C-alpha positions as CSV (number, residue, x, y, z in Angstrom):
1,M,-13.7,-14.7,8.2
2,T,-12.6,-13.2,4.8
3,G,-12.1,-9.7,3.4
4,L,-13.6,-8.8,0.1
5,Y,-11.9,-6.4,-2.3
6,I,-13.6,-5.1,-5.4
7,H,-11.5,-3.3,-8.0
8,I,-13.2,-0.4,-9.9
9,P,-10.7,0.6,-12.6
10,F,-12.6,3.6,-14.0
11,C,-10.9,7.1,-13.9
12,E,-11.9,10.4,-15.5
13,S,-8.2,10.9,-16.3
14,R,-4.9,9.5,-15.3
15,C,-2.7,10.9,-12.6
16,I,1.0,11.1,-13.5
17,Y,2.1,8.9,-10.7
18,C,-0.5,6.1,-10.8
19,G,0.7,2.5,-11.6
20,F,-2.6,0.8,-10.8
21,Y,-4.6,-0.8,-13.6
22,S,-7.3,1.7,-14.7
23,T,-9.1,3.0,-17.8
24,T,-11.0,6.0,-18.9
25,R,-13.5,3.9,-20.9
26,R,-16.5,4.7,-18.7
27,E,-18.9,3.4,-21.4
28,L,-18.0,-0.1,-20.2
29,Q,-19.2,0.6,-16.6
30,D,-22.5,-1.2,-16.8
31,D,-21.0,-4.3,-18.5
32,Y,-18.2,-4.3,-15.9
33,V,-20.5,-4.2,-12.9
34,R,-22.6,-7.1,-14.4
35,A,-19.3,-9.1,-14.7
36,L,-18.4,-8.2,-11.1
37,C,-21.6,-9.6,-9.9
38,R,-21.2,-12.7,-12.0
39,E,-17.7,-13.3,-10.6
40,M,-19.1,-13.0,-7.1
41,A,-21.6,-15.8,-7.8
42,M,-18.8,-17.9,-9.3
43,R,-16.8,-17.5,-6.1
44,K,-19.5,-17.8,-3.5
45,D,-17.8,-20.8,-1.7
46,E,-14.7,-18.7,-1.0
47,G,-16.8,-16.5,1.3
48,A,-18.5,-19.4,3.1
49,D,-17.0,-18.5,6.5
50,G,-18.5,-15.0,6.2
51,L,-17.2,-11.5,5.3
52,A,-15.3,-9.4,7.8
53,T,-14.7,-6.3,5.6
54,V,-15.5,-5.0,2.1
55,Y,-13.2,-2.5,0.4
56,I,-14.1,-0.9,-2.9
57,G,-11.0,0.5,-4.5
58,G,-9.6,1.6,-7.8
59,G,-9.2,3.4,-10.0
60,T,-11.9,5.8,-8.8
61,P,-15.0,4.0,-7.4
62,S,-16.8,7.3,-6.9
63,Q,-17.0,7.5,-10.7
64,L,-19.7,4.7,-10.5
65,S,-23.3,5.7,-11.0
66,A,-25.6,5.3,-8.1
67,S,-27.4,2.5,-9.8
68,N,-24.2,0.5,-10.3
69,I,-23.1,1.1,-6.7
70,R,-26.5,-0.3,-5.6
71,S,-26.0,-3.3,-8.0
72,I,-22.7,-4.2,-6.4
73,F,-24.1,-4.1,-2.8
74,D,-27.2,-6.1,-4.0
75,G,-24.8,-8.7,-5.5
76,I,-22.8,-8.9,-2.3
77,D,-26.1,-9.4,-0.3
78,D,-27.4,-12.1,-2.7
79,V,-24.1,-14.1,-2.8
80,F,-22.5,-13.7,0.6
81,S,-25.4,-12.7,2.9
82,P,-23.1,-10.4,5.0
83,D,-23.9,-9.0,8.5
84,W,-23.5,-5.4,7.5
85,G,-23.9,-4.0,11.0
86,K,-20.7,-5.7,12.2
87,M,-18.5,-4.9,9.2
88,E,-16.2,-2.2,8.0
89,I,-17.3,-1.2,4.4
90,T,-14.9,1.2,2.7
91,M,-15.2,3.0,-0.5
92,E,-12.4,5.0,-2.1
93,C,-13.6,8.4,-3.3
94,N,-12.1,11.5,-5.0
95,P,-13.0,14.9,-3.4
96,E,-14.5,16.3,-6.5
97,D,-17.0,13.4,-6.8
98,I,-18.4,13.9,-3.3
99,T,-21.3,16.1,-4.2
100,D,-24.5,16.4,-2.1
101,D,-26.3,14.0,-4.6
102,F,-23.4,11.5,-4.3
103,C,-23.5,11.6,-0.5
104,R,-27.3,11.0,-0.4
105,A,-26.8,8.0,-2.7
106,L,-24.0,6.7,-0.5
107,S,-26.1,7.0,2.6
108,Q,-28.5,4.5,1.1
109,T,-25.7,1.8,0.9
110,P,-23.9,0.0,3.8
111,V,-20.7,2.1,3.2
112,N,-19.5,3.3,6.6
113,R,-16.0,4.3,5.8
114,V,-14.6,6.5,3.0
115,S,-11.0,6.7,1.9
116,M,-10.4,9.9,0.1
117,G,-7.4,10.8,-2.0
118,A,-6.5,14.4,-1.0
119,Q,-2.7,13.9,-1.8
120,T,-1.9,17.5,-1.0
121,F,-3.5,20.8,0.0
122,S,-1.4,22.8,-2.4
123,D,-3.2,23.6,-5.7
124,V,0.1,24.0,-7.4
125,R,1.1,20.4,-6.5
126,L,-2.4,19.1,-7.3
127,R,-2.0,20.5,-10.8
128,F,1.4,18.9,-11.1
129,L,-0.2,15.5,-10.3
130,R,-3.0,16.2,-12.8
131,R,-5.6,15.8,-10.1
132,R,-9.1,17.1,-10.9
133,H,-9.9,18.6,-7.5
134,D,-8.6,21.7,-5.7
135,S,-7.6,22.0,-2.1
136,A,-10.9,23.6,-1.0
137,Q,-12.9,20.6,-2.2
138,V,-11.4,18.3,0.4
139,A,-12.8,20.2,3.4
140,R,-16.2,20.5,1.6
141,A,-16.2,16.7,0.9
142,V,-15.5,15.9,4.5
143,R,-18.3,18.1,5.7
144,R,-20.8,16.5,3.3
145,L,-19.8,13.0,4.3
146,R,-20.1,13.9,8.0
147,A,-23.6,15.4,7.3
148,V,-24.9,12.0,6.0
149,G,-23.5,10.0,8.9
150,I,-20.1,8.8,7.5
151,D,-18.0,9.0,10.8
152,N,-15.0,7.1,9.6
153,I,-13.0,9.0,7.0
154,S,-9.4,8.3,5.9
155,I,-7.3,10.9,4.0
156,D,-4.4,10.0,1.7
157,L,-1.4,12.4,1.5
158,M,1.8,12.4,-0.5
159,F,5.1,14.0,0.3
160,G,8.5,14.3,-1.4
161,F,7.3,16.3,-4.4
162,P,10.1,17.7,-6.6
163,G,11.2,20.9,-4.9
164,E,8.9,20.5,-1.9
165,T,10.2,21.9,1.4
166,V,9.8,20.5,4.9
167,A,7.7,23.6,5.7
168,E,5.3,23.0,2.8
169,W,4.9,19.4,3.9
170,T,4.3,20.5,7.5
171,D,1.5,22.8,6.2
172,D,-0.1,19.8,4.4
173,I,-0.2,17.8,7.6
174,S,-1.7,20.8,9.5
175,C,-4.5,21.1,6.9
176,A,-5.3,17.4,7.2
177,L,-5.3,17.5,11.0
178,A,-7.6,20.5,10.9
179,L,-10.2,18.1,9.4
180,R,-9.7,15.6,12.1
181,P,-10.0,12.5,9.9
182,E,-10.2,9.2,11.8
183,H,-7.4,7.8,9.7
184,L,-4.5,9.1,7.6
185,S,-2.2,7.4,5.1
186,A,0.9,9.2,3.9
187,Y,3.2,8.0,1.1
188,S,6.3,9.4,-0.5
189,L,5.9,10.2,-4.1
190,Q,6.9,7.1,-6.1
191,Y,8.4,7.0,-9.6
192,E,7.0,3.8,-10.9
193,E,8.1,2.5,-14.3
194,G,5.4,3.0,-17.0
195,T,4.0,6.1,-15.5
196,L,4.2,9.7,-16.8
197,L,6.1,10.7,-13.7
198,Y,8.7,8.1,-14.3
199,R,9.2,9.3,-17.9
200,M,9.5,12.9,-16.6
201,L,12.2,11.7,-14.2
202,A,14.1,9.8,-17.0
203,K,14.1,13.0,-19.1
204,G,15.5,15.1,-16.3
205,E,12.3,17.2,-16.1
206,V,11.9,16.5,-12.4
207,S,14.2,15.1,-9.6
208,E,13.6,13.1,-6.5
209,I,14.1,14.5,-3.0
210,D,17.3,13.5,-1.2
211,D,17.5,11.1,1.6
212,E,18.0,13.7,4.3
213,T,14.9,15.7,3.2
214,Y,12.9,12.4,3.1
215,R,14.0,11.6,6.7
216,M,13.1,15.0,7.9
217,M,9.6,14.9,6.2
218,Y,8.9,11.4,7.7
219,N,9.9,12.4,11.2
220,V,7.8,15.5,11.0
221,L,4.8,13.3,9.9
222,C,5.3,10.8,12.7
223,D,5.8,13.5,15.4
224,R,2.8,15.6,14.4
225,M,0.4,12.6,14.0
226,E,1.5,11.0,17.4
227,A,1.2,14.4,19.1
228,A,-2.3,14.7,17.7
229,G,-3.3,11.4,19.3
230,Y,-3.0,9.1,16.3
231,D,-1.7,5.5,16.5
232,H,1.2,5.0,14.1
233,Y,0.3,1.3,13.5
234,E,1.9,0.7,10.1
235,I,4.7,2.4,8.2
236,S,2.4,4.6,6.2
237,N,-0.7,4.6,8.3
238,F,-2.0,6.5,11.4
239,A,-5.4,6.1,13.1
240,L,-7.4,7.5,16.0
241,P,-8.1,4.9,18.7
242,D,-10.1,1.9,17.4
243,R,-10.0,3.4,13.8
244,R,-7.3,1.3,12.2
245,S,-8.2,0.1,8.7
246,R,-9.5,-3.4,9.4
247,H,-9.5,-4.4,5.8
248,N,-5.9,-3.3,5.1
249,S,-4.7,-4.8,8.3
250,S,-5.8,-8.2,6.9
251,Y,-3.2,-7.8,4.2
252,W,-0.5,-7.3,6.9
253,H,-1.7,-10.0,9.3
254,D,-2.1,-13.0,7.0
255,V,-5.9,-12.9,6.8
256,P,-7.4,-14.4,3.6
257,Y,-9.2,-12.1,1.2
258,I,-11.1,-12.4,-2.1
259,G,-10.3,-9.9,-4.9
260,L,-12.9,-9.3,-7.6
261,G,-12.5,-7.5,-10.9
262,A,-9.9,-6.8,-13.5
263,S,-6.3,-7.1,-12.0
264,A,-7.6,-7.9,-8.5
265,H,-5.5,-10.3,-6.3
266,S,-6.8,-12.9,-3.9
267,Y,-5.2,-14.9,-1.1
268,S,-6.5,-18.0,0.6
269,G,-3.5,-18.7,2.9
270,K,-2.3,-21.5,0.7
271,Q,-2.7,-19.9,-2.7
272,R,-2.4,-16.5,-4.3
273,S,-4.3,-15.6,-7.5
274,W,-4.7,-12.6,-9.7
275,N,-7.2,-11.7,-12.4
276,V,-6.3,-10.5,-15.9
277,S,-5.4,-6.8,-16.2
278,S,-7.7,-6.1,-19.1
279,M,-11.2,-4.7,-18.8
280,T,-12.5,-6.2,-22.0
281,E,-10.9,-9.6,-21.5
282,Y,-12.2,-9.7,-18.0
283,I,-15.7,-9.0,-19.0
284,R,-15.6,-11.5,-22.0
285,L,-14.3,-14.4,-20.0
286,I,-16.4,-13.8,-16.9
287,M,-19.6,-13.6,-18.9
288,S,-18.7,-16.8,-20.7
289,G,-18.3,-18.5,-17.3
290,V,-14.5,-18.6,-17.1
291,R,-12.6,-17.0,-14.3
292,P,-9.8,-15.0,-15.9
293,S,-7.0,-15.7,-13.4
294,E,-3.6,-17.2,-12.8
295,S,-2.5,-18.6,-9.4
296,E,0.5,-19.9,-7.5
297,T,0.8,-22.2,-4.5
298,I,2.4,-20.8,-1.4
299,D,4.9,-23.1,0.3
300,E,6.3,-22.6,3.8
301,R,9.3,-20.7,2.6
302,T,7.2,-18.3,0.5
303,H,4.8,-17.8,3.4
304,Y,7.8,-16.9,5.6
305,D,9.1,-14.3,3.0
306,D,5.6,-12.9,2.6
307,M,5.3,-12.5,6.4
308,V,8.6,-10.6,6.5
309,M,7.4,-8.2,3.8
310,T,4.0,-7.6,5.4
311,A,4.0,-8.0,9.2
312,L,7.3,-6.0,9.6
313,R,5.4,-3.0,8.2
314,T,3.3,-3.0,11.3
315,R,4.1,-1.6,14.8
316,E,3.5,-5.0,16.3
317,G,5.8,-6.7,13.8
318,I,6.2,-10.5,13.6
319,N,4.8,-12.8,16.2
320,L,7.7,-15.1,16.8
321,D,5.6,-17.6,18.9
322,E,3.6,-18.5,15.9
323,M,6.6,-19.1,13.6
324,P,8.0,-22.6,12.9
325,E,11.2,-23.2,14.9
326,E,13.3,-23.3,11.8
327,F,12.3,-19.9,10.6
328,R,12.2,-18.4,14.1
329,K,15.9,-19.3,14.7
330,Y,16.8,-18.0,11.3
331,I,15.1,-14.6,11.7
332,V,16.2,-14.0,15.3
333,G,19.8,-14.7,14.3
334,S,19.6,-12.5,11.2
335,A,18.0,-9.7,13.2
336,E,20.7,-9.5,15.9
337,K,22.8,-6.9,14.0
338,Y,19.7,-4.7,13.4
339,I,18.7,-4.9,17.1
340,G,22.2,-3.9,18.1
341,A,22.0,-0.9,15.7
342,G,18.7,0.2,17.2
343,E,16.8,-0.5,13.9
344,M,14.8,-3.4,15.3
345,W,13.5,-4.4,18.7
346,T,12.3,-7.7,20.3
347,D,10.8,-8.8,23.6
348,G,11.4,-12.4,22.8
349,H,7.9,-12.9,21.5
350,R,7.7,-10.2,18.8
351,L,10.3,-8.7,16.4
352,A,9.6,-5.3,14.9
353,L,11.2,-2.2,13.3
354,T,12.1,0.9,15.2
355,R,11.5,4.3,13.5
356,E,15.2,4.3,12.6
357,G,14.7,0.8,11.1
358,I,11.8,2.1,8.9
359,F,14.3,4.2,6.9
360,V,16.2,1.1,5.9
361,S,13.2,-1.3,6.0
362,D,13.6,-2.5,2.4
363,M,17.3,-3.5,3.1
364,I,16.3,-5.2,6.5
365,M,13.3,-7.1,4.9
366,A,15.5,-8.3,2.0
367,D,18.2,-9.5,4.4
368,L,15.7,-11.4,6.7
369,M,14.3,-13.4,3.8
370,R,15.6,-16.9,3.4
371,P,18.4,-17.1,0.8
372,D,18.0,-19.4,-2.2
373,E,19.2,-22.8,-1.3
């Protein structure tokens, strides 16, 4: 079965760290949703084996009107005829959008999981990020979602802010755990080229945390989450039992997915494709019957490199038994020095990172990829 990702690029304003394609042109919302539904119809055959998950991400999907949210799910119903009762259906939401009216509208849809961008429980750091919510709105949003029956909530946190202390980060984790979300994702603050945060770094207005502080923060995160009963199943992700993100796990475990919308990516197992990163161009081409995408064919070597980059992010790591002998011999031989250093482990069937290995995961992954021949 296939995962379905729908990109909603609308935002009220831009956060300083965000490198995803988004726009503040909300007047295009109706036209964009019509184009999304048209793209669904154009790609019906790709979901012929059925949908396993739906993930509506962004951008800020909670900026959609109730009527446009309904239109998207009506379109999925018409094109893919999903069995909603057996699926994970996630929608990304910002805390300030989760009003009583929004929750009532959400309860009329198949959505059964919400991923909420809290980022931090410090109002000072929220203002630094240019976020629109304050820390108190996160708890209110969780209560409202629970009240309408959403029993699978994921919270996103960030750490490694300029000048942030380990104690401040520990407080953020405590605030999140007090809400007992079913899932938590935690990422270090990234300085991506093209973002305002990156320009602030280049001007010397902010500075990155040092490696020692990063290690301390990550270790505190892992220790606190595991002590609270969460499964550390991927480098940045923690879940209560049976609450792993099924959709995101498909990315790490080589499951095909369909990506709809401007800048969305798709993967069939043999081909990867991506839509144009322009709202107006996407709408124009889709409504004229043309899919606005580029693609590349994935050969065995590219597939191997992709697996190193994705499966090694997970606790289970790479399944060596499913790997062609040529690649298996290469990766086992290349990994010996990291196993000896305590940065990887293997039982002969699987190869994975240890917690120490996570700190140098980029280096390990790059080293395990096949060199150019």
